[in-house]
N, C-alpha and C positions, 0 to 999 in steps of 0.2 A: 202632656200629662194634664188631664182635666176630668171634672165630674162628667159622668155619662149623661147625655141628653136623650130626650124621648126618641128622637129619630135614630139614635145609635143603639137603642135597646136590642134590635136583632143582632147587632155585632157583639154586644155583651153576651147574649144567649149563645152565640156561636163560640165565643171563648169559653163559656161554661161547659159546653159540650166537648170542646177540645180538651179541657182539663179533665173531664170525666174519662175520656179515652186514654189520656196519659196516665192518670191515676189507676186506671183499670179496675175501678171498684174495689180497691184494696180495703181490707178490713180496717175500720177506723177512719177511712177517708170520708170527708164530708159528703153526705148523700149516699154512702155505701149501703147497698142492700135495700134502699127505700123505694127504688123504682120511680122516683119523681122526675127524673131527667126528661121524660117525654110528657110530663104533665103540663096542663095549661099554665103558662107563666104569669097569669093575671095577679096572683098574690105578690110576686116579686115586683111586677110593674107598679102595683099600688103602693107597696112599701117604699119604692124608690122615688115616686113622683107625686103621690097624693098625700096632702097634709092629713094628719101629722106624719112627717117622714119618719120611717123606722129603719131604713136601710140606705146605704150610700155605696156608690161604686165609682171607681175612677179608671179611665182607660189610658193606656200608654200606646202611642202610635210611633211608628218608625218606618222610614222608607215608604211612606204612603199606605201602610197597612196597620191594622191593630195588632200590636205585639203582645199585649197582656192586659191584665186588670187586677185591681184589688177591690174587695167587697167587704163591707162592715155593716153591723147592725147595732141598734141601741141596746144597752143593758143598764141595769140599775142595781147597785150593791145595797142591800138592806142594812147590813151592819155599818157600812160607811155613809149611808144616807146620801149617796151621790151617784150620778150617772157615769157610765163609762162607755167607751166605744169598743166593740168586740170585732176584731179583725177575723172575718170568717174564711176568707180565701185570698190568696195572692198567687197569681199564675202568669208565667211568661211562656209564650210559645217556644217549643223546642226549636233550636236552630236560629233563634233570634241573635243578631249581632249584639255583642255586649250584654247578653242576657242577665248576668249578675248585676250590672249597673242599672239596668231597667228595673230589676226586682228591688234593689235598694231604693231607687227613686220612688217607686210605688209605695213602698213601706214608709218612707219619710213623708210622703204626701198624706198618708193615713194618719201619721202622728200629728202633722200640722192641722189636719181636719179636726182631730180630737181636741186640740188646743182651741181652735176657733169655736167649736161647739161647747167649750167650757166643761169638758169631761174631766173627771178626777184621774182617770187612767185609761190606758189601752190594754186590752187583753186579747190574746189571739189563740186560735186553734189551728196551728200549722204543723206540718210534719217536722220532726226533730231536726232532720238534716237542713231543712229550709230555715228553721229558727237559728241553727248554728251559723249559717251563711250571713244572717242578718245581725248577728251579735255585734259586729264591729261598728254598726251605725247606731247602736243603742246608747242612750245617754248614760252617764256613769251611775246615776241613781236608779237605774232599772233593777228590778228585783225578780229573780227567777223563782217561780213556784212550781211545784210538782203535783198538781191535783190530778185525780183520776177523772177522765172524761168518758162518758158512756153515750152511746147512740142508741136510743130506745124509740123505735118507730111506734106511733100510736094509732095510725090508721089501720083499721082492721084487727087491732090487737085486743079487742074486748074479749073477756073470757073469764 
């Protein structure tokens, strides 16, 4: 479990593509309906590796292959006047041995990263079933909120 390195960027993209295939573009899934999966990944590369960093990704490897990843981006709460880490995705390849344990380790790694970055909180946009699986590793002071999240593509939406 470690932060993705520049030379591992193609492996991260492959995991993102695998996640898209598994999610099947379901409504509400990150990236659903946007058609960005085949887009030039330069924005992601810059966010992960060029200062100021705006995104972070961690890879889990097992048995000599990349088993999954977690990805997060920077956020700032205006009312709280503090930064937070937004967990954007957490994916483990189907069929991975001990997949639930790998998923939990990736999640805990993101929590530690938020602490290291001195973030006020971690927020995430994960499917409800995945959030339920991770509930057992949440600290006792975690607060569940039920905001509505919308995906509103802006490219080509002028009108």
